[in-house]
Every structure is written in C-alpha cells, then in structure tokens.
C-alpha angles and dihedrals in degrees: 000000000000119000115248108237110191113226092225091055088048089051091058093045095050097062110055145110112274101240136120098276102094148143109028108173102219122187110201139168123239112267111213123159087342091298110110125198120198116258130192126276111290120223117219123243098248098198120126107219118212103207138110121281109277134180108263150155117237151120097275112220143196143189120219143147123248121272113281092246088069128070115254091250094053129082137204117254133187119198133201124225091274092057096253119140108245102167126025144154119238142182113275117262125227117261129247118288107274095240093050093045093051095047095046091049092051091052092044090056090051091053092047090056089060095053135083120214109286095024124126124201137186117212141184125207113209097215127122095212094051095045106034118006108038093098093223113067119008100147101069110066090156113069131182135221130187129191108215122238118208119224102204099189124058090227093058091045092050091050091053091049089059096041094052097039089239123174114284109270128165136166112276111260090225114057124168116245112280096022122117145155113294106175141316136222139191131215116215124205129234125221118295123231092228140050126018093344097055093097091052091046093050091049091050091048091050093051094051096043090047089056089052092051092049094047113119103175102061097259112158103182122075121182136190122182115225134207112231133194106170131064125207095195143016132201131193123192125212125206129211090205096270107048115047093203100035090131131021130198116194132185123192134177107245149129101228143353132223118200115200114214134211135208117271095026128097136227129188141163117253135176125246099193101297096344127093117228138170121244118199134185126189124221090256093052106261111143135202141175122205127189140160131229104211094187094058099028092236129140116210127202124186111189129184106210098179115071114235096006092116137014125240089252093054092048091049092049090051092051093046091054088063095054121082115241 
C-alpha cells in the first residue's frame, strides 16, 4: 500500500537548505484560529534535493544512528507526563522512487519560477504515474509550493510571527559572543483534506482538475496562487559574522517527532534544565538538539550547519536558555 504523504508536510519539506539535517517525521495537529485539532501521522518527503543552499522554512531533518550506549536495534524515546512518546529516534526510511522524485522536482521548480517571495501556490499535475500508479503517494493530487520570504530584522520577523499565529519563537537568551540574528522565515500551510477545510479543498481540487480536463495543448501543470494567513512553522537563522545561516532554530506546531538515524553518527539524551532532549551529531560534525514543548504543542530544532563553529556545550547552553526552568 502506498504511503500517504500529506501535502502540507511536503510543502515544508520542499523549501529548505540543502544540508545534512533531513527527514524529521513530524506529527502535528491542524492549527486554525489558534484552535488545533489532531491530524494523522505525517510521512516525510524523502527526496534528496540537489540544489544550492537557499533560505527556507521547514522542519529541518537529520539522519543518525543511536547513541553507542544503546544496541543498534534500540532507539531513544522521550515521554510526556501521560506516558506518550513525544520524541524518538527511528530507522531511516527508503527514499522516493527515482522516477517520481525526478518528475516531482522538475514540476516543483516550474511552480517556484511562477512565484514571488512570500507567495503560496496549489498545483495539480495531470499525469497518471504521479497521481495513480507511482506506488508511493496516490492520495494527494493537490500539492503546494511556497517561495520563502526573508525577514531581515528581528522586529519585522517578530511582527509576522504574531500576525500569522506562528509557533512561539524567540532569540535564545544565551548567545555566544559574535553571534546575532541573521534573518527569519515562516512556512504557511495549505488547505487540509479533512475537517472544516474539506469543502475549500474539494473546491480547489475541482477547479484545477477541471482546467486539466479542458486543456487542449498538452499542458500538464495547473497552478493557483493562494492567500494564506496562518503559519505552521517558523525558522530564525543566526550568523557568526561570516555565514548568514550558520545556525538555524525552527519551531513547528506538532504532537510528536521521529528522528531517523544513520550509521556513523551519534544520538544521546541530554537535559535542558528540567526538560529531556535529544542531541545528535553527524559523521561530518553537524550537530542538532531537538526537544518538545508539551504545553504549547511545539517542536523545537536547533541545528548547527557550520562544522566547528560551536561546541556541544555551547549549543546545549543556547538550547537550555530557551526552556523555562
């Protein structure tokens, strides 16, 4: 049976910096007028994009192996007070079929070329393989693409966080000397296929598929730009003075996080004041700390994208300064 890749999760995966932190499987509830209803587990978009580093909003992801203190078949788990797993490591999942990955990326690039920074679009690809026979995702004919907009002052970024009801995200109280805010971005959400938005989604789907049916010239891509008012995630980037995205801090509405791991990396539990978190380091030296705020329903990911720029201790101190005692 084909995996069900949610188009909103795909939206977040498709706009991101091309570094080693990839493929977090984030389960999150719909956020609508600040009232969130629980949605099903979201599968990650497992494509590996070969393109230059770009500013983006996403759930940044990584692939690591479990900490050496654990057997290879075991995984790290963090539980909330009710005994539910909220953060865990998992085995890596296989990627998209090569043909599907290549075709989807080509179409995504076409849609990007039609957008200005800050614009969101829904699109439909009139292709039988992509929609019905690929064996991976056959339940999401409507896909979304967003072209990121950089907020280059913290004040403008903070204002957009409030306007779009984005997850709470502030500068860490403890920053190493020489580090400062670089820019921030938001990730909007498209329409969901369930709940209160189903009627709007169905109407959007009908409009785009009708265009495809009426097409006479062989066009296969049909796009509609959307107005958006709510963000599902926010990312701020910190600079060390030389690299404008040396470190990224991302917050996403969610209910749990799965972190795939890869051979030759390490994962371990650490404490951020009273809160458990997972620290991960790739074979090439990239580091990240992931934790979950159960009170707010927000997943946080602090990722060092420049090898050697900070120590593990400095990264942990930075993360701890964001967690209430």
